[in-house]
Each structure stands twice: as structure tokens, then as C-alpha cells.
N, C-alpha and C positions, 0 to 999 in steps of 0.2 A: 516858767523860770527854771532852767536846769541847774542841778547842784553842781558845783565844782568837783573834778575828779582828781584823784591822787595817781599821777602816772609816772611810770619808769620808762625812759628813753634809752635804748641801747644802740647807739649808732656811731660809727668810727668817723664819718665825714663831717668834719667841724662846721662847714658851711650849711650843710642840710640840717644838723643837728640845732644849730643856733636859729635858723628859720622856724623849725618846728617849735622850739622852746619859746621863741618870741610869739609866735601866733598862739599857742595854747594858753600862755599865761597872759596874752591879751584878751582871752575868753575866759580869765579867771581861775583856769585850771592850775594846780600844783604839779611841777614836772621836776624830776630827778634825772640826771642824765649821766650815763656811763659810756665810755668810748671803746671798751673792750668787752668780750664776751665773759671772761673772768671777773672783771669788777661788776659787770652787770648782774651776774648770777649770785654775787656777794650781796647786792643791793636786794634782789629778790628774796634771798634767804633771810636777811636781817629786818626787813620792812614788810608792811601791808600796803598793796597797791590795788586800785580798782581795776587797773588795765596796764598791760605792758606794750609798748611798741617796740619791735625788734627788728633790726636789720639782719639780712642772711650773711651778707659778705663781710665777716668780722674777723679781725686778726686773732690768732691762736685758736680759739673756740668759735666755730661758724654758729650762726642762728640757729639752725636746724639741731645741732649738737646741744646747744645751749637748752633748747626748749625741751628736748628729751631728759637732760639731766634736771631741770626743772620739774618736769612732770614726775619722772620716775624715782630720781633719788631723793628729791627734796619734797616730792608730793604737794607741790605748788599748783592751785587751781586758778591762779589769776588769768584771767583772759587774755590771749595773745594775738596781736596784730602784726603779721609780718609785713615788712617794708623792704621792697627789693627790685632791682632791675631785671632780675631773672624772671622771665615772663612765660616760659614754656609751661604746658600742661603737667609735664613730669615734674617741674620744679613746685608748681602750686600743690599737687597731690603729695610730695614730700613734706611740704610745709603743714599740711594738714594731719598726716599721719605721724608727724614728729611731735604734735601737741599743739599746733596754731590752731585759732578759732577763725581767723579771717586773713585775707593775703590781699594787699594793695601794692601795684607796680609803680616803680617811679618811670617818669615824673608824675605826680598826682596833684590833685588840688586840695588845699588845706582844709576847705569846707567839707570835702568828701572824708578826709582822713577823720577829723573830728566827729561827722555824722556816724561813721562806722565805729567809733570809740565809744561813743554814747550807746549804740545799738547792742554792743557787746555787753556793756555793763548792765544794761536793762534786761538783756537776756540771761545774764548770770544770775541776777536778782529775782527771776521769775516774773519781772514786770512787763512781759510782752503784751501788747495791745490786741484786743479782741478783733481789731479790724487793720489789715495790711494794705498798704496802696503801693503799686508799681505802674508808674505812666498812667495808661487808661484803665488798668485792673484795679479791682478792689475785692479783696477777699474778707467775708464776715464769717468769723469763726464760730460764733453761737448759733447762727443760722444755718451753717453748712452750705452758704451760698456765695457764687463768684459773679461779679458784674463787670462787664466789659463796655466803657462808656456809659454807664448807668443802666445798661440793659442786662437782664440775668441771663446766665449761662446754664444750660441744662445738663447738669453733670450726675453722675452716680455719687453716693457717699465715698466710695474708694478713689473715683476721679477727683473728687475734692480735696481728698488727703494728699493726693499726689500734687496737684496744683498747688496747694497751700505750701508744701515742702519745697517746691521749686521757687516760689515766689520768696520765702524765708531765706532761701540760700543765695538768690540772684546777686551778684552774677556768676556765682560759683557752681561746680558740678555738684549734683546730689548722686552719691554712689548707688548704683543697682541694689547692693546688698542693704543699704539704709532704707531704700523705700520698701523692700520686702519686708524688712523687720518692722517698719512702721506699720504695715497692713496686716501682716500675719504673725509678727512676733517670731519666736524661735521655730515655727513650724511652716516654712513658706511651701506652697504647692510648686509644681514644675514651672519653668521659665515661660511656658505658653500663656500662664495666668495673667502675668504682669504684662505681657505683650499684648493681651486682649484688652486689659484696662488702658493701656496707654494708647492703643488704636481708638477706642471709644472716646477717650479724652481728646484726643487731636481732632477727631471727627467734630466734636462739639465746639472745639474752639475754632475749627475751620469755617464752621457755620457763621460765627460772630465776626471772624476778622478777615477770612478769605485769603489769609496768608500763614504760613507755618510759623509757629511760636516756640514748641518744645523741639529741642535740638539733641540728637543722640549723640554721645560721645562714646564710640565703639568700644565694647570691652570694659567699659568704666561706668557709665551711667548717663545721666541726663541734666540738661541745663536750659533755661528760658533765653531765647533770643529776641528781646524787645528793645 
């Protein structure tokens, strides 16, 4: 049984907001709603929430600007899930760089929205499970092992770290710089090193699936296509 969450919803569309509130409260979560960026920022400043649901297209203060103010001016660390109809890669990247933790495009399923909220709260609390599951894939963190349809995948330790990062971020893009920092810290080698590890990982995956799984987002990073 999952403990109920304290959620702030900042959404100017009354119909969408009402549906979200009814669904989340039906799941026993507690929701406070603001219809403008300024009132939402006030709620974030004056109260403590487990997670924030934040629309991008808000009157006066848009969602990206609100997130920047919350992160930098108020030093608020509450996880933020953006809700928006703006679904281009540039919009999503702007959402992450402005301080968002996840991005859900409209229209969306309420069940997925709640699942993402719960995942953000678990991550923020350091309660991430040792086992990650995505479709036919299972990642066992302690064993440094990846399984596809219950069959082990032969990967290097670096290949495992890359794949785990991609599974954890799915369906979002993992920046190339974030992968390099994960593997080598502040002293990454030249770009050919990462290219070599990605090639080996893709080769190992290809032997298991016979289809490409890792997608390159040119000039930005990588994501899973499963």
C-alpha cells in the first residue's frame, strides 16, 4: 500500500485540473490547486509538498519560468512533473534545464501520471528499488546484470551503467554529458571512448533482440526505443 502524497497542481485549464484532482483524491492523495503561475509559486513557497504537477502554458508566469524561480530564487527541491501539449524535443529539454524532473505530454493516462508522481517521490527519497523493469527488460543493480526475457545479457560494467541510466530515464533522453559524468566523473576521455562502449552495448543488445533498442538523439544524447 502506497502512502498518500501531498501534491500541488498548477494548471490553468479548469476542466483538466478538476479531472486530475478527482482522480488523485480518489487514490487518497491530497491535492492543492493553483490556476496561475504566481499563485502556484506562493503555494510552493509557503507549503511543503511531496511533488508538483506543473503546466507549461500558464498566464503571466509560464511553467518553465516558474520552475526556474522555484529552484533558484526559493531553493525549492520539490520534484516537478511538467504537464503540457508542447511535445517537441526542444520543449522537453527546456523543461529539464529549467528544473523539471519529468515531462508528460497531453493527452495522458491518469494511471501513468500517478505512476510517474510516485516514481519521482521514491527517487527523491532515495527509495529506488534494486531491480528495474521495462517491458521484457530487467536490470538487477546489485548483480550488475541485465536480462531480456529472463535471459542474461553479456555486458561490460560500463555498458551496464549506461543501460541502467537509459532504463531509469525512459522514455526521456539521457544527455551525453550525463552519461560521461556517470562513467568517468569530471575527467571524461575523448568522445571515441563513449562511442566504443555504446557500440559494444548495442552489439550485445542486438544479439538478444535482433532489433535496435538504443536511439541516438544527434548532438544531445541517447534514449531507449522499446
